RODOGU-499001 format. One record per residue: x, z, y of N, C-alpha, C, CB in turn. Coordinates in steps of 0.2 Angstrom, whole numbers. Glycine has a CB too. Layout:
  n.px  n.pz  n.py ca.px ca.pz ca.py  c.px  c.pz  c.py cb.px cb.pz cb.py
     X     Z     Y     X     Z     Y     X     Z     Y     X     Z     Y
...
This chain:
  n.px  n.pz  n.py ca.px ca.pz ca.py  c.px  c.pz  c.py cb.px cb.pz cb.py
   503   451   562   506   457   562   509   459   569   510   458   556
   505   462   573   508   463   580   512   469   581   502   463   585
   510   474   578   514   481   578   520   480   574   509   487   576
   525   483   577   532   484   573   531   488   567   537   486   577
   532   486   561   531   490   555   538   491   552   527   486   550
   539   497   549   545   499   546   543   503   539   550   503   550
   546   501   534   545   504   527   551   506   524   541   499   523
   550   510   519   556   513   515   555   510   508   556   520   515
   560   507   505   560   505   498   563   510   494   563   498   497
   559   515   492   562   521   488   564   519   481   557   527   488
   560   514   478   562   511   472   569   509   471   557   506   470
   572   511   466   579   510   464   580   509   457   584   515   468
   583   503   455   586   498   459   580   493   462   590   493   455
   582   489   466   577   485   469   580   478   471   573   488   475
   577   473   469   580   466   470   587   465   467   580   465   478
   588   467   462   594   466   458   595   459   455   596   471   453
   589   457   453   588   450   450   585   445   454   584   451   444
   580   447   458   577   442   463   577   445   470   570   440   460
   578   440   474   578   443   482   571   441   485   584   440   485
   567   438   481   560   436   484   557   441   488   556   433   478
   556   447   485   552   452   489   556   454   496   552   459   485
   562   454   496   566   455   503   564   449   507   573   455   502
   564   443   505   563   437   509   556   437   511   563   430   505
   551   440   507   544   440   510   543   445   515   539   442   504
   547   451   515   547   456   520   549   453   526   551   462   518
   555   450   526   558   447   532   553   442   535   565   444   530
   550   438   531   546   432   533   540   435   537   543   428   527
   538   441   535   532   445   538   534   450   543   528   448   533
   541   449   545   544   453   550   543   461   549   541   451   557
   543   463   543   543   470   541   550   473   541   539   471   535
   552   478   544   558   481   544   558   485   538   560   485   550
   564   486   535   564   490   529   571   494   528   563   486   522
   571   499   525   577   503   523   577   504   515   578   510   526
   583   503   512   583   505   505   584   512   504   589   501   502
   583   514   497   584   521   495   591   523   496   582   521   488
   592   528   501   599   529   502   603   532   497   599   534   508
   600   535   492   603   538   486   604   534   480   600   545   484
   601   528   480   601   524   474   599   527   468   608   520   474
   595   531   468   592   535   462   585   538   464   597   540   459
   582   541   459   576   544   460   577   550   466   573   548   454
   573   550   471   574   554   476   570   561   474   571   552   483
   573   566   476   570   573   475   565   574   481   576   579   476
   561   580   480   556   581   484   559   582   491   552   587   482
   564   586   492   567   587   498   570   581   502   572   593   498
   573   577   498   576   571   500   570   566   503   580   567   495
   565   565   499   560   560   502   556   564   508   555   558   496
   555   570   507   551   574   513   555   573   519   551   581   511
   562   573   519   566   573   525   565   566   529   573   575   524
   564   561   525   564   554   528   558   551   529   569   550   524
   553   553   525   546   549   525   543   549   532   542   552   520
   544   553   536   540   553   542   541   547   547   542   559   546
   546   544   546   547   538   551   545   531   548   555   537   553
   542   531   542   540   525   539   532   524   539   542   525   532
   530   518   540   523   516   540   521   514   532   522   510   544
   526   513   528   524   511   521   529   513   517   522   503   521
   528   513   510   533   515   505   532   510   499   532   522   503
   537   507   497   537   504   491   540   509   486   541   497   491
   536   512   482   538   518   478   540   517   471   532   523   479
   544   522   469   546   523   462   542   529   459   553   524   461
   546   534   456   543   540   453   545   546   457   544   540   446
   547   546   463   549   551   467   542   556   468   552   550   473
   543   562   469   537   566   470   534   565   477   539   574   469
   528   563   476   524   562   482   518   566   482   522   554   483
   519   573   483   514   578   483   511   579   490   517   584   480
   507   584   490   504   585   497   509   587   502   498   590   496
   514   591   500   519   593   505   523   587   507   524   598   501
   525   583   503   528   577   505   524   572   510   531   573   499
   518   571   507   514   566   511   511   569   518   507   565   507
   511   576   518   509   579   525   514   577   530   508   586   524
   521   576   528   526   574   532   526   567   534   533   577   529
   522   563   530   522   556   532   517   554   537   520   552   526
   519   556   543   514   556   549   512   549   550   518   558   555
   516   544   549   514   537   550   513   533   544   520   533   554
   513   536   538   512   533   532   505   530   531   514   538   526
   504   524   529   498   521   529   497   518   521   497   515   533
   502   516   518   502   514   511   507   516   507   501   506   512
   506   517   501   511   518   495   510   513   490   510   525   492
   515   508   489   514   503   485   519   504   479   515   496   488
   516   506   473   520   508   468   523   502   464   516   513   463
   530   502   462   533   498   458   531   500   451   540   496   459
   526   498   447   525   500   441   517   502   440   529   506   439
   515   506   435   508   507   434   507   515   435   507   505   427
   511   519   433   510   526   434   510   529   441   515   530   430
   505   533   442   504   536   449   503   543   448   498   533   453
   505   546   443   504   553   442   509   557   446   506   555   435
   514   554   449   519   557   454   516   557   461   525   554   454
   510   554   462   507   554   469   500   558   469   505   547   471
   500   562   474   494   566   475   488   562   478   495   573   479
   484   559   473   479   554   475   474   557   479   476   550   469
   472   563   478   467   566   482   469   567   489   465   573   478
   475   570   490   477   571   496   478   564   500   484   575   496
   481   559   497   482   553   500   475   550   502   485   548   495
   470   551   498   464   548   501   461   552   507   459   549   495
   462   559   507   460   563   512   464   561   519   462   570   510
   470   559   518   474   557   524   473   550   526   481   558   523
   469   546   522   468   539   523   474   534   521   467   538   530
   478   537   516   484   533   514   482   529   508   490   538   512
   483   522   509   481   518   503   486   518   498   480   510   506
   484   518   491   489   518   486   487   512   481   488   525   481
   492   508   480   492   502   475   497   503   470   492   496   480
   496   499   465   501   499   459   501   492   456   500   504   454
   505   491   451   506   484   448   505   485   440   513   482   449
   498   486   438   497   488   431   498   482   426   490   490   431
   497   476   428   498   471   423   505   469   421   494   465   426
   509   470   426   516   467   425   520   470   420   520   469   432
   520   477   418   524   480   413   521   479   406   525   487   414
   515   477   405   512   477   399   516   474   393   505   473   399
   518   468   393   521   465   388   528   468   386   522   457   389
   531   470   391   538   473   390   537   480   386   542   474   397
   532   484   389   531   490   386   529   489   378   526   494   390
   524   485   377   522   484   371   527   481   366   516   478   371
   532   477   368   537   475   364   542   480   362   541   469   368
   544   485   367   548   490   366   545   495   360   550   494   372
   538   496   361   535   500   356   536   497   349   528   501   357
   535   490   349   536   487   342   543   487   340   534   479   343
   548   486   344   555   487   342   556   494   339   559   485   348
   554   499   342   555   506   340   552   507   334   552   511   346
   546   505   332   542   506   326   547   503   320   535   502   326
   549   496   321   553   493   316   560   497   315   554   486   318
   562   499   321   569   503   320   568   509   316   571   505   327
   562   513   317   561   519   313   560   518   306   555   523   316
   555   513   305   553   512   298   558   509   293   547   508   297
   563   505   296   569   502   293   575   506   294   569   495   295
   575   512   297   581   516   298   587   512   301   584   518   291
   586   508   306   591   504   309   596   508   313   588   498   314
   594   512   317   598   516   321   602   521   316   595   520   326
   599   524   311   602   528   307   608   525   303   597   532   302
   606   519   300   611   515   297   617   513   301   608   509   294
   616   511   308   621   510   312   626   516   314   618   507   319
   623   521   315   627   527   316   631   529   310   622   533   318
   628   529   304   631   531   298   638   526   297   627   530   292
   637   520   298   642   515   296   648   516   301   640   508   297
   646   518   308   651   519   313   655   526   311   648   519   320
   652   530   307   655   536   306   658   536   299   650   542   306
   659   530   296   662   529   290   658   530   283   668   533   289
   651   531   284   647   532   279   643   526   277   642   538   281
   643   524   271   640   518   268   634   520   264   644   513   265
   628   521   266   623   524   262   616   520   264   621   531   263
   614   516   259   608   512   260   601   516   259   608   506   256
   598   517   264   591   521   264   586   516   263   590   525   270
   581   518   259   575   513   258   571   514   264   571   516   252
   568   508   266   563   508   272   556   507   270   566   503   277
   552   506   275   545   504   274   543   498   277   541   510   276
   537   495   275   534   489   278   528   491   281   534   484   273
   527   487   287   520   488   291   514   487   286   520   483   296
   514   483   282   509   481   277   506   487   274   510   476   272
   510   492   272   508   498   269   508   504   273   513   499   263
   507   504   279   507   509   284   501   510   288   513   510   288
   498   516   288   492   517   293   495   518   300   488   523   291
   494   514   304   496   514   311   491   516   316   499   508   314
   492   521   320   487   524   325   490   523   332   485   531   324
   486   521   337   487   520   344   483   525   348   487   513   346
   486   529   352   482   534   356   482   531   363   485   541   356
   476   528   365   476   524   371   476   517   370   481   526   376
   470   514   372   469   507   371   468   503   377   463   505   366
   473   505   382   473   501   388   477   494   387   476   505   394
   480   492   393   483   486   392   489   486   387   487   484   399
   493   491   387   499   491   382   496   492   375   503   497   384
   492   497   374   489   499   368   486   492   364   484   504   368
   482   489   368   479   483   366   484   477   364   474   480   371
   489   476   368   494   471   367   498   473   361   499   471   373
   500   480   360   504   482   354   500   481   348   505   489   355
   493   482   348   489   481   342   489   474   340   482   484   343
   488   470   345   488   462   343   495   460   340   487   458   350
   500   463   343   507   461   340   508   463   333   513   463   344
   506   470   332   506   472   325   502   469   320   504   480   325
   496   467   322   491   464   317   494   457   316   484   463   320
   497   454   321   500   447   320   506   446   315   502   444   326
   509   452   314   515   452   310   515   456   303   521   454   314
   509   458   301   508   461   295   504   467   294   515   462   292
   502   470   300   498   476   299   491   474   297   498   481   306
   488   477   292   481   474   290   476   477   294   480   476   283
   477   483   297   472   487   301   476   492   306   467   490   297
   473   493   312   476   497   317   470   502   318   479   494   323
   471   509   319   467   514   321   468   515   328   467   520   316
   463   516   332   465   518   339   460   524   341   464   512   344
   462   527   347   458   532   350   458   531   357   459   539   348
   453   531   361   452   530   368   447   534   370   452   523   370
   445   534   377   440   538   380   433   536   376   439   537   387
   433   530   375   426   528   371   428   522   367   421   526   376
   424   520   362   424   515   358   424   508   362   419   515   352
   429   503   360   429   497   364   427   491   360   436   496   367
   426   486   363   424   480   359   430   477   356   420   475   364
   431   478   350   437   475   347   435   471   340   442   481   345
   440   468   337   439   465   331   439   470   325   445   460   330
   437   467   319   437   471   313   443   475   311   434   467   307
   449   472   313   455   475   311   457   481   316   460   470   310
   454   482   321   456   487   326   450   492   326   457   484   333
   451   498   323   445   502   322   446   509   326   445   504   314
   441   510   329   440   517   333   440   523   328   434   517   338
   444   528   329   443   534   326   445   540   331   448   534   320
   442   546   329   444   551   333   451   553   332   439   557   331
   453   557   337   461   559   337   463   563   330   462   563   343
   458   567   328   460   571   322   461   566   316   455   576   321
   457   561   315   458   556   310   465   553   310   452   551   310
   467   551   317   473   548   317   479   553   316   474   545   325
   478   559   318   484   564   317   485   565   310   482   570   321
   479   565   306   479   567   299   481   561   294   473   570   297
   479   555   296   480   550   292   485   544   293   473   547   291
   487   544   299   492   539   301   499   540   300   491   537   308
   503   535   297   510   536   296   514   535   302   512   531   290
   511   531   306   515   529   313   510   531   318   517   522   313
   512   534   323   507   536   329   511   534   336   505   543   329
   508   529   339   511   527   346   507   530   352   511   519   346
   510   533   356   506   535   362   507   530   368   510   542   364
   501   528   370   501   523   376   496   526   381   499   516   373
   496   532   382   491   536   387   494   537   394   489   542   384
   490   537   399   492   539   405   493   547   405   487   537   411
   496   549   410   497   557   411   491   559   415   504   559   414
   487   564   412   482   567   416   481   574   414   475   563   414
   477   578   417   476   585   415   475   586   408   471   588   420
   471   581   405   469   581   398   474   579   393   463   577   397
   479   575   396   484   573   391   491   577   391   485   565   392
   492   580   397   498   584   397   498   589   391   499   588   404
   504   589   387   504   594   382   500   592   376   503   601   384
   497   586   376   492   585   371   495   585   364   490   578   372
   501   583   363   505   584   356   509   590   357   509   577   355
   507   595   353   511   601   353   511   603   345   507   607   357
   514   610   344   515   612   338   508   612   333   517   619   338
   503   614   336   496   613   333   495   606   330   491   616   337
   496   601   334   494   595   332   500   592   327   494   590   339
   506   594   329   511   591   324   510   594   317   518   594   327
   507   600   316   506   602   310   500   599   306   504   610   310
   496   596   310   490   592   307   493   585   305   485   591   313
   498   582   308   501   576   307   504   576   300   506   574   312
   504   570   297   507   569   290   515   571   291   507   562   288
   517   574   286   524   577   286   529   572   287   525   581   280
   529   566   284   534   561   285   532   556   289   536   559   278
   528   557   294   526   552   299   531   550   304   519   554   302
   529   545   308   533   543   313   530   543   320   536   535   312
   533   545   325   530   546   332   534   543   337   530   554   334
   530   539   341   533   535   347   530   536   353   533   527   345
   534   538   358   531   539   365   535   535   370   531   546   367
   531   530   373   534   526   379   530   527   385   535   519   377
   525   532   385   520   532   391   523   537   396   514   534   388
   522   544   395   524   549   399   526   555   395   518   551   404
   532   557   398   535   563   394   531   569   393   542   564   397
   528   571   398   524   577   398   518   577   393   522   579   404
   517   572   390   511   572   385   514   575   378   509   564   383
   520   575   377   523   579   371   526   586   374   528   575   368
   525   591   370   528   597   371   535   597   368   524   603   369
   540   596   371   547   595   368   550   601   365   552   593   374
   548   607   367   550   613   363   547   613   356   549   619   367
   541   611   356   538   611   349   540   606   345   530   611   350
   542   600   348   544   594   344   551   596   341   545   588   349
   555   599   345   562   601   343   561   606   337   566   605   349
   557   611   337   556   615   332   554   611   325   551   621   333
   550   606   326   547   603   320   553   598   317   541   598   322
   557   596   322   563   592   319   568   596   316   566   588   325
   569   602   318   573   607   315   571   608   307   574   613   319
   564   608   306   561   609   300   561   602   296   554   612   301
   564   597   298   564   590   295   557   588   294   567   591   288
   552   589   299   545   588   298   544   580   298   541   591   303
   547   577   303   546   570   304   551   565   301   546   568   312
   549   559   299   553   554   296   557   551   302   550   549   292
   554   551   308   557   548   313   553   549   320   558   540   312
   557   549   325   553   550   332   557   545   337   554   557   334
   553   542   341   557   538   346   554   539   353   556   530   345
   558   541   358   556   543   364   559   539   370   557   551   365
   555   536   374   558   533   380   557   537   386   555   526   381
   553   542   386   551   546   392   551   554   390   544   545   394
   553   558   395   554   565   393   551   569   398   562   566   393
   551   576   397   548   581   401   552   581   408   548   588   398
   559   580   407   563   580   413   568   575   412   566   587   414
   569   570   417   574   565   417   579   565   422   570   558   417
   585   564   421   588   562   415   588   567   409   595   559   416
   587   565   403   586   570   398   593   572   395   582   568   392
   594   579   394   601   581   392   600   587   387   605   583   397
   594   587   383   592   593   379   594   592   372   585   594   379
   592   596   368   594   597   361   591   591   356   593   603   358
   586   588   358   583   582   354   589   577   353   577   579   358
   594   577   357   599   572   356   603   573   350   604   572   362
   603   579   347   607   581   341   604   578   334   607   588   340
   598   575   334   595   572   328   595   565   328   587   575   328
   598   563   322   599   556   321   592   552   320   603   554   314
   587   556   318   581   552   317   576   553   323   577   556   311
   579   555   328   576   555   335   579   549   339   576   562   338
   576   544   340   579   538   344   577   539   351   577   531   341
   582   538   356   580   540   363   583   534   367   584   546   365
   579   532   372   580   527   377   579   529   384   577   520   375
   582   527   389   582   531   395   576   528   400   588   530   399
   570   528   398   564   526   402   565   519   404   564   530   408
   566   515   398   567   507   400   562   503   397   574   505   396
   556   506   395   550   502   392   549   495   396   544   506   391
   549   496   403   547   490   407   553   487   410   542   493   413
   559   489   408   565   486   411   567   480   407   570   491   410
   563   474   408   566   467   407   566   464   413   561   464   401
   570   459   414   571   455   420   565   453   423   577   450   419
   561   449   419   555   446   421   550   451   423   552   441   416
   549   457   419   545   462   421   546   465   427   544   467   415
   553   467   428   555   471   434   554   466   440   562   473   434
   555   460   440   554   455   445   547   455   447   557   448   444
   543   454   442   536   454   444   533   460   447   532   452   437
   535   466   445   533   472   447   535   473   455   535   478   443
   541   471   456   544   472   463   540   467   468   551   470   463
   539   461   465   536   456   469   528   458   471   536   449   466
   525   460   465   518   462   466   517   468   471   514   464   460
   522   473   470   522   479   475   523   477   482   527   484   472
   527   472   483   529   470   490   523   466   492   535   465   490
   520   462   488   514   458   490   508   463   492   512   453   485
   507   468   488   502   473   490   503   476   497   502   479   484
   509   478   498   511   481   505   510   476   510   518   483   505
   512   470   509   511   465   515   504   463   516   515   458   513
   500   463   511   493   461   511   490   466   515   490   460   504
   491   473   514   488   478   518   490   477   525   491   485   515
   496   476   527   497   476   534   495   469   537   505   476   535
   493   464   533   491   458   536   483   458   536   493   452   532
   480   464   533   473   464   533   470   460   527   470   462   539
   474   458   522   472   454   517   470   458   511   477   449   515
   467   456   506   465   459   500   471   462   496   460   455   495
   470   468   494   476   471   490   473   470   482   477   479   491
   477   467   478   475   465   472   474   471   467   480   461   469
   479   476   468   479   482   464   478   489   467   485   482   459
   473   489   472   472   495   475   468   500   471   467   493   482
   470   506   471   467   512   467   462   515   471   473   517   465
């Protein structure tokens, strides 16, 4: 690597648990700056500083055509994580900017959070906890996996891992929908979306954000779903129309909802008022081992690019 390289690590936090990515950057003589705000950068903030960097170890800050056009020296965006809906991939390709991500690293952590949220909802764990702390002792009946129809929208890495975990602990069958039918065992059955909406007691969203999935779950779909069903979303916030979801919760439509992602983050809306709506702050992939692996793989992708080596997860 002859030319002096300087990158921005916009992902925050970064290297809180393991310093290996920083050591690799130093070893390869790549200069770097950390995110100056130590939070998600806004469009104007990233736009103002991106011009002086050759590479970006990115988070979910907006990297649209306006921002990327200001990245005069930008050659690679290496995403810490799997989602790249914040990046204008068409414009990046047009400008010759390489985009890479870390799709394998978050899989198990995200699948495990989905599993935890399902069990929390069907056994009223959070509701019981809240009631007791408010001086209310009321034992609510729960449900068991064995007697529930579970549907998964999206059978990618996370969806498949989640289905395997559910089947191993008591679910007799899992219904899934994806772009096409996949090669699965007898207990993992492909069904169209309407079948899943109408017949499943628990629906987990493990879809990417695309033009076809934004707003996929709205008032029309909610009315198709079973009245006392459970809904879990750990994928992308914009897949659910939050305004419509709020209206349905006001009508006591769902037995429980669990959200890790939101239309706008940090979330501060009225969904917080409902005990049966469990909320976590976009932490599906936030386990120590998962974060360390994502940061390391994102750093390796970037270093490999500048060294002329193969990028493992190039889009």
